[in-house]
N, C-alpha and C positions, 0 to 999 in steps of 0.2 A: 631141586630140579636136576635131572640126569644130564650128564655131559655128553654131547654128541661125539661119538668116536670118529666120525667122518668129517668133522669140521675142517681139519687141516687139509683134507683132499679138496674140499670145495674152494679153499683159498689158493690152491695151486695156480700159478700164473701160466701164461702162454709159453709153450716150449721154445727154447732158443733155436737158432739156426742149425746148430750141430744136431740137436735132437730131431728136428724136422728132417734133416738130411738122412739121418739114420732110419727114420720111419719110411721115407721114400725108398731107400736102398733095400730095406727089408721087404717092402711090398713088391718091388720088382723082382727080388730074389725068390719070393714065394711063388710068383708066377712061373719063373724058370723051373722051380721044383715040380710044378704041376705040368710041365712040358708046354707052357704057353709062351708065345712070343710077345714081348712087350711092344705095345703099339706106339707109334710116333706121337700120337696125341698124349699118351701118358707121360712119355719122356718130356715133351714140351711143357706139360702142366707142372711136372716136378721141377723143371728148370725155372719156370716163372715163379713158382712158390718159393724156391731158394733165393731168387733175386729180390724178393720183397723184404728180406731181412727178418729181424725178430719183431 
């Protein structure tokens, strides 16, 4: 039987708080690059997501 080369990716666990924070920061930064203003809703959602822990 062939070994699945993506099996390890499937096993990947939920990102930790640091990784989630980096993802939110990146998303907000990409909006700024496009000349978009970050909405208060997005900031509040990011803050709530960060407070949930890992």
